[in-house]
VOGU-3710 file (C-alpha; in Angstrom, 3 decimals, decimal comma):
1> xxxxxxxxxx> 3,109/31,147/23,005  0,540/32,595/21,884  1,228/31,219/18,323  0,900/27,884/20,820  -3,123/28,732/21,808  -4,262/29,639/18,694  -3,291/26,741/17,229  -4,349/24,158/19,862  -7,799/26,747/19,384  -7,934/25,797/14,980
11> xxxxxxxxxx> -7,559/22,352/16,443  -10,194/22,353/18,698  -12,551/24,143/16,361  -12,278/21,117/13,801  -11,867/18,346/16,279  -16,022/19,999/17,634  -16,878/19,401/13,980  -18,564/15,811/12,998  -15,483/14,366/12,013  -16,502/11,498/9,668
21> xxxxxxxxxx> -14,796/8,361/10,079  -12,474/9,035/6,964  -11,832/11,974/8,028  -7,473/11,777/9,059  -6,252/14,844/11,596  -3,320/14,524/10,756  -0,536/16,512/12,845  3,610/16,968/12,550  6,444/19,093/13,771  6,756/21,318/11,146
31> xxxxxxxxxx> 5,173/22,673/7,875  5,776/21,701/3,930  8,476/24,440/3,186  6,460/25,538/-0,309  3,791/23,323/-2,303  6,036/23,654/-5,645  7,024/20,051/-5,709  9,956/20,931/-7,347  11,423/23,867/-5,164  12,804/21,637/-2,075
41> xxxxxxxxxx> 13,945/18,517/-1,479  13,090/18,509/2,141  11,027/15,117/3,375  7,358/17,326/5,134  7,345/19,041/1,622  7,869/15,637/-0,231  5,092/14,044/2,221  2,493/16,674/1,641  3,397/16,588/-1,783  2,745/13,011/-2,188
51> xxxxxxxxxx> -0,832/13,640/-0,948  -1,586/15,715/-4,215  1,335/14,539/-7,029  2,253/11,559/-8,344  5,991/10,282/-9,364  6,597/7,816/-12,038  7,244/5,707/-9,338  7,048/5,265/-5,826  7,687/3,455/-2,257  5,374/1,882/-0,628
61> xxxxxxxxxx> 5,037/1,877/3,770  7,329/-0,664/3,258  9,694/1,181/0,926  9,844/-0,951/-1,523  9,358/0,792/-5,454  6,012/0,539/-6,949  4,250/1,560/-10,241  3,060/4,771/-9,863  2,237/7,284/-12,988  5,188/4,645/-15,195
71> xxxxxxxxxx> 3,499/0,756/-15,238  6,815/-0,636/-17,366  10,363/0,077/-17,357  13,049/-0,816/-18,711  16,838/0,259/-20,059  17,033/-0,759/-23,958  18,697/-3,988/-24,412  20,348/-2,315/-27,699  21,250/0,507/-25,822  20,988/0,392/-21,759
81> xxxxxxxxxx> 22,309/4,544/-21,502  18,113/4,936/-22,373  15,522/4,290/-19,943  11,734/3,167/-21,736  9,016/4,037/-19,558  5,297/2,876/-20,242  3,219/5,540/-18,952  -0,639/4,688/-17,291  -3,481/5,574/-19,428  -6,733/7,201/-18,253
91> xxxxxxxxxx> -5,202/9,556/-15,426  -6,488/13,050/-15,344  -5,119/15,682/-13,371  -7,058/17,712/-11,157  -8,293/19,987/-13,001  -9,198/16,984/-15,960  -6,130/17,756/-17,880  -4,999/14,392/-19,721  -1,888/13,487/-18,438  0,693/11,955/-21,463
101> xxxxxxxxxx> 3,819/12,371/-22,305  4,459/16,062/-22,478  3,793/16,348/-19,202  7,048/13,557/-17,880  9,138/14,999/-19,867  7,801/18,913/-19,017  8,689/17,762/-15,287  11,490/16,143/-15,422  13,126/19,156/-17,637  12,012/21,497/-14,278
111> xxxxxxxxxx> 13,429/19,342/-12,434  16,358/19,894/-13,942  16,162/23,782/-14,168  17,719/26,510/-11,838  16,014/27,276/-8,839  14,994/23,291/-7,947  16,514/21,199/-5,289  15,640/17,830/-7,087  17,843/18,524/-10,507  20,770/16,816/-8,880
121> xxxxxxxxxx> 19,031/13,372/-8,275  18,822/13,954/-12,718  22,801/14,899/-12,826  23,299/12,408/-15,059  20,036/12,983/-17,166  20,973/13,960/-20,566  17,546/14,184/-22,492  14,046/13,519/-22,168  11,660/12,438/-25,302  8,130/11,150/-26,191
131> xxxxxxxxxx> 8,440/8,276/-27,609  4,819/8,788/-28,293  1,212/9,535/-25,743  2,349/7,286/-23,280  6,135/6,188/-23,878  8,634/8,249/-22,120  12,619/7,392/-22,615  14,966/8,676/-20,381  18,438/9,128/-21,871  21,558/9,389/-19,383
141> xxxxxxxxxx> 25,367/9,664/-20,011  26,312/6,316/-20,023  24,585/3,409/-18,620  22,748/3,988/-15,208  21,284/0,873/-13,318  20,017/2,883/-10,824  17,760/5,445/-11,746  14,878/4,271/-11,110  15,777/5,059/-8,077  16,518/8,370/-8,506
151> xxxxxxxxxx> 12,383/9,310/-8,911  10,875/8,261/-6,505  9,532/11,846/-5,680  9,910/13,429/-8,585  6,516/14,725/-8,808  4,829/15,225/-12,538  2,626/18,373/-13,095  0,672/19,706/-15,840  2,460/21,233/-18,307  -0,694/23,044/-19,711
161> xxxxxxxxxx> -1,572/24,468/-16,441  2,208/24,404/-15,363  2,275/26,950/-18,312  -1,181/29,231/-18,559  0,574/29,805/-14,476  3,266/31,203/-15,554  5,290/28,032/-13,613  7,399/26,950/-16,149  10,447/27,011/-13,411  10,505/25,946/-10,124
171> xxxxxxxxxx> 10,662/28,994/-7,738  13,871/29,298/-5,662  12,956/29,412/-2,092  16,721/31,072/-0,773  16,301/33,285/-2,347  12,623/34,086/-1,111  10,731/33,937/-4,432  7,778/32,685/-4,753  4,957/31,685/-7,564  1,966/30,069/-8,397
181> xxxxxxxxxx> 2,705/27,015/-7,233  4,109/27,962/-4,362  0,914/27,661/-2,856  -1,679/26,093/-5,745  -1,705/22,695/-6,963  -2,521/20,537/-9,831  -1,726/16,752/-9,399  -2,625/13,248/-9,963  -2,606/12,067/-6,493  -4,856/10,833/-4,175
191> xxxxxxxxxx> -5,915/14,152/-2,772  -6,429/17,617/-3,677  -6,089/20,580/-1,969  -8,829/22,856/-0,545  -7,643/25,467/1,513  -3,977/25,989/2,833  -3,144/28,606/5,636  0,454/27,890/6,202  2,372/26,767/9,340  -1,668/26,474/10,781
201> xxxxxxxxxx> -3,170/24,485/8,670  -4,366/22,774/4,925  -7,247/20,748/3,878  -7,304/17,957/1,450  -10,062/16,367/0,078  -10,037/12,872/-1,526  -10,027/13,033/-6,088  -12,772/11,557/-6,940  -11,342/10,431/-10,491  -8,301/9,273/-9,078
211> xxxxxxxxxx> -6,732/6,409/-10,719  -5,669/3,984/-8,311  -8,701/4,725/-6,370  -9,509/0,737/-6,947  -5,477/-0,745/-6,756  -5,292/0,825/-3,248  -7,706/0,856/0,495  -8,300/4,720/-0,696  -10,618/4,751/2,685  -10,074/8,252/3,745
221> xxxxxxxxxx> -11,773/11,320/1,596  -10,750/13,873/4,214  -6,856/15,359/5,602  -6,994/18,305/7,684  -2,828/18,966/8,363  -2,473/20,663/11,384  1,911/21,209/12,017  2,379/22,084/15,695  5,350/23,132/16,514  5,125/22,538/19,922
231> xxxxxxxxxx> 5,797/18,791/21,493  3,604/19,169/24,716  0,429/21,005/22,219  1,167/17,873/19,565  0,690/15,728/22,329  -2,261/16,910/23,871  -4,648/17,509/20,779  -4,001/13,022/20,469  -4,655/12,043/23,709  -7,245/14,457/23,624
241> xxxxxxxxxx> -8,929/13,163/20,638  -8,506/16,672/18,707  -6,441/14,396/15,967  -6,341/11,209/15,016  -2,401/10,658/13,909  0,467/12,403/15,291  4,085/11,354/13,068  6,641/13,470/15,799  5,568/11,737/18,794  8,448/12,990/21,762
251> xxxxxxxxxx> 10,924/10,381/23,676  10,033/11,439/26,958  6,066/11,276/25,913  6,248/7,291/24,048  4,605/5,785/27,298  1,375/8,007/27,261  0,968/7,587/24,595  0,806/4,039/24,371  -0,967/3,446/27,561  -3,553/5,443/27,362
261> xxxxxxxxxx> -6,652/4,040/25,913  -8,280/3,628/22,505  -4,141/4,824/21,014  -1,357/3,139/20,072  2,381/3,571/19,163  4,087/2,299/16,177  8,008/2,603/16,036  10,072/1,698/13,420  13,841/2,397/11,980  14,457/5,829/10,000
271> xxxxxxxxxx> 15,756/5,531/6,753  17,293/9,144/8,172  20,839/9,946/9,657  21,203/12,960/12,135  24,754/14,867/11,795  26,780/18,015/11,853  28,682/19,514/9,713  31,833/21,763/9,495  33,922/24,333/8,154  36,778/22,878/6,744
281> xxxxxxxxxx> 38,222/26,136/4,903  38,017/28,238/7,296  38,980/29,141/10,940  39,528/26,683/13,608  38,036/23,783/12,227  39,911/24,049/9,149  42,436/22,206/11,367  41,409/18,622/10,814  42,750/17,674/14,349  40,195/20,429/15,461
291> xxxxxxxxxx> 37,696/18,520/13,738  38,667/14,770/15,008  38,539/16,223/19,058  35,056/17,704/18,640  34,188/13,997/16,745  35,252/12,232/19,943  33,596/14,623/23,063  30,399/13,867/21,610  28,870/11,649/24,006  26,634/9,246/21,798
301> xxxxxxxxxx> 25,750/6,821/23,713  24,731/9,591/26,614  22,812/11,226/24,308  20,886/7,862/23,257  20,383/7,480/26,967  19,459/11,191/28,199  18,009/13,057/25,403  16,217/10,373/23,153  15,669/8,126/25,840  16,876/5,086/23,896
311> xxxxxxxxxx> 15,870/6,377/20,355  18,192/6,552/18,844  21,040/4,596/16,746  24,609/6,021/17,564  26,436/5,986/14,348  29,990/6,657/13,288  29,131/7,524/9,468  26,197/9,753/7,817  24,712/6,840/5,711  21,559/4,781/7,589
321> xxxxxxxxxx> 21,690/1,027/7,287  18,895/1,088/4,533  21,536/2,615/2,169  23,564/0,525/0,241  27,444/1,057/0,671  26,883/0,535/4,398  29,230/-1,591/6,666  29,326/-2,283/10,285  32,662/-0,989/10,437  31,540/2,222/8,720
331> xxxxxxxxxx> 28,993/2,249/11,589  31,215/1,741/14,831  31,499/5,532/16,047  34,387/6,502/18,013  34,957/6,149/21,680  34,417/9,268/23,845  37,289/10,800/24,764  37,968/14,415/26,803  41,440/13,829/27,303  42,441/12,914/23,593
341> xxxxxxxxxx> 39,892/15,665/22,900  41,958/17,995/24,801  45,060/16,877/23,642  44,333/17,011/19,461  43,016/20,709/20,246  46,068/21,665/22,425  48,033/20,192/18,688  46,170/22,331/16,618  46,783/25,662/18,923  43,717/25,422/20,274
351> xxxxxxxxxx> 44,273/24,975/24,033  42,456/27,761/25,047  39,673/26,953/22,988  37,780/29,159/20,706  33,970/30,581/19,914  31,672/28,595/17,713  28,016/29,515/16,203  25,795/25,859/16,383  22,882/26,771/13,550  20,218/24,093/14,438
361> xxxxxxxxxx> 16,702/23,758/13,726  14,086/23,648/16,115  10,881/22,152/14,065  12,662/19,290/11,907  13,997/16,447/13,481  13,721/14,410/16,955  14,522/16,290/20,177  16,913/18,580/17,088  17,250/21,660/19,484  17,386/19,513/22,673
371> xxxxxxxxxx> 20,863/17,190/20,987  22,184/21,030/20,064  22,114/21,932/23,815  23,620/18,327/24,514  26,390/18,908/21,515  27,149/22,620/23,402  27,830/20,825/26,661  30,012/18,488/25,199  32,262/20,962/23,102  32,687/22,966/26,509
381> xxxxxxxxxx> 34,492/20,284/28,228  37,237/20,855/25,574  37,268/24,003/25,392  35,153/25,434/22,342  32,455/27,709/23,655  29,530/27,643/21,231  26,286/29,678/21,297  23,195/27,895/19,934  20,949/29,713/16,700  17,771/27,371/17,024
391> xxxxxxxxxx> 15,348/28,432/14,285  12,707/26,562/12,311  13,554/24,472/9,327  12,889/27,102/7,059  15,235/30,157/7,904  17,734/27,254/9,702  17,828/25,473/6,336  19,465/28,671/3,709  21,829/29,113/6,304  22,978/26,183/6,660
401> xxxxxxxxxx> 22,984/25,168/2,679  24,564/28,632/2,159  27,443/28,551/3,467  26,486/30,736/6,344  27,527/28,230/9,057  30,765/26,735/10,408  28,789/24,295/12,405  25,411/23,283/11,920  23,131/20,401/12,267  21,128/18,260/9,602
411> xxxxxxxxxx> 19,167/14,956/9,070  19,778/12,785/5,722  17,218/10,627/4,565  18,489/8,509/1,384  15,419/7,938/-1,238  17,109/6,164/-3,097  18,809/4,143/-1,260  21,981/4,092/-2,074  25,504/5,948/-1,829  25,998/8,134/-4,847
421> xxxxxxxxxx> 22,603/10,460/-3,237  24,721/11,304/-0,162  27,750/11,246/-2,015  26,464/14,057/-4,488  23,997/16,097/-2,882  26,928/16,041/0,663  30,430/15,578/-0,488  31,121/16,311/-4,530  32,227/19,472/-4,350  29,866/22,388/-5,375
431> xxxxxxxxxx> 29,014/23,324/-8,776  26,176/24,243/-10,189  24,452/20,515/-10,099  25,995/18,680/-7,572  27,132/19,032/-4,271  24,011/22,044/-3,542  24,720/20,316/0,231  28,255/20,732/1,138  28,532/24,612/2,016  31,630/22,485/4,289
441> xxxxxxxxxx> 34,533/24,164/2,366  35,523/19,995/1,643  36,879/19,224/-2,297  38,292/16,809/-3,816  38,827/16,798/-7,502  39,074/12,582/-7,046  36,701/12,106/-5,474  34,563/13,624/-7,383  35,275/12,029/-10,435  34,633/8,333/-8,662
451> xxxxxxxxxx> 31,566/10,069/-7,454  30,360/10,939/-11,444  31,555/7,119/-12,177  29,127/5,500/-10,365  26,106/7,054/-12,300  27,563/4,746/-15,355  28,633/2,044/-13,533  26,920/-1,357/-14,311  29,411/-3,827/-12,806  28,025/-3,815/-9,515
461> xxxxxxxxxx> 30,975/-5,061/-7,268  33,154/-2,201/-9,406  30,476/-0,134/-8,387  30,456/-0,855/-4,487  34,348/-1,038/-4,672  34,608/2,596/-5,559  31,694/3,681/-3,237  34,119/2,090/-0,246  36,787/4,397/-1,453  34,704/7,234/-1,077
471> xxxxxxxxxx> 34,046/6,656/2,106  37,223/5,707/3,140  37,661/9,287/2,174  34,661/11,078/3,779  36,037/9,007/7,040  39,668/10,842/6,993  38,107/14,178/6,021  35,809/14,454/9,028  33,652/17,121/7,644  30,676/15,581/9,275
481> xxxxxxxxxx> 29,938/14,386/13,001  28,252/12,076/12,866  25,520/11,511/16,228  22,646/8,544/15,081  20,084/7,632/12,901  16,545/8,870/13,604  13,773/6,204/14,986  10,863/7,452/13,979  7,431/6,781/16,507  4,015/8,071/15,046
491> xxxxxxxxxx> 1,065/7,853/17,705  -2,154/6,910/15,832  -6,289/6,567/17,406  -6,400/2,482/17,522  -8,917/1,899/14,877  -6,207/3,100/12,206  -3,843/0,044/10,305  -1,022/1,826/9,004  2,655/1,338/8,759  5,291/3,600/9,477
501> xxxxxxxxxx> 6,781/3,901/6,566  11,096/4,335/6,338  11,266/7,965/4,912  7,890/8,791/7,336  5,803/9,461/4,448  2,429/8,959/5,448  0,770/7,693/1,909  -2,561/8,245/2,952  -4,087/5,888/0,247  -2,669/2,976/2,123
511> xxxx> -4,773/3,513/5,161  -7,369/1,311/6,148  -9,575/2,252/9,172  -10,470/-1,436/11,507
//
């Protein structure tokens, strides 16, 4: 309560200052985990990084890939295993240092280093080479037709700045490490970091030397970003005019925001699925019949109606409809059936149930803790006594990822818009460079081989067939229990023109004021 009062006071103090029409006061439920652009592969962390750093390519507010620090790209006609990128000239970092190919080579190699959460996106990369000051070749292990899809959140750092500040490699968040880049930045993006207080307030100002100042609207001169975990406090800040835009409008307050004078609500489907992960190697959940019982004990329609107030899209697969590989058949979710679930539990030898802990975030996804609370009640109907352990995402993710949980919630966005991204992180056996978010114990050598083959298969029909085979194996294994695809609701002042981005990433250089 004290924290929420302090946050509210901080917001109020900002609102009482004479914020100009070009200032955006922005709030969402959770903060960025780190300012190191390669240390975490997490939505809100990427969103803040996108204001400061650029990637070779990026997605616009409609989700389409557009040029950024690269202006042209193509696989070499005589060698499809090599992609050539022509770089934008005349770009400088925030400290005035010149951007060139050395920075790209350094950054991509840094993103592949130990401690990086981004390295699986570059798992097919054999070598990154500077051809000249403004040309870079990326060679992959076999032709990779979708390499460009993996680069939209791959941020470019200044090699010289990184060397000077001893941040040649990312810090390992899971191990509690920090480095100079945890709190300091030097990008080429539209905004520069002014100040940062973790979980309280981050202030950015417009980069006067931004390369895109004549390409995008660039009407925002200052961003005041305030994480507000409490839904009630977050909405109150918007309704009172203390903030201009919130990303996480609680479903119970959609009507209030939409009907309030001076405000508007923007809604769109998100490229993200919410699901539960289950340990397949140890304890009762190692029995497939138990996982099957848990899956059909989840009343997805009830969660949509009661918990989400209609603002969700129930699904039977851990893949949003935006993604290559999605089909109507995969999307069908199982019928809620308590009797059949109890029968499966009895067949597995657990007619008296068992105890388990459900680890859940409380500041990351829409109604995350409330969904988990609903699941606790549903599992009780089939004899599973669930203890809910809800924590902020910074504490939850290491537990979920590190294999410390038998039962956990996760949400997964797919920035590449391709199934391989899901497979490489969530399905492949855990190795040094793959399967980092698969602590379930699921391991299938044949599936692993198929996943790797997708990176060099240029026959798209054959590739899609392999994707379908992998999904069939995943659906049989049921190490993940899908719940729904998330729906985005942004609330904002009605003098703002800003589309909802399918990855929930507001890129403020696109924002316009009426």
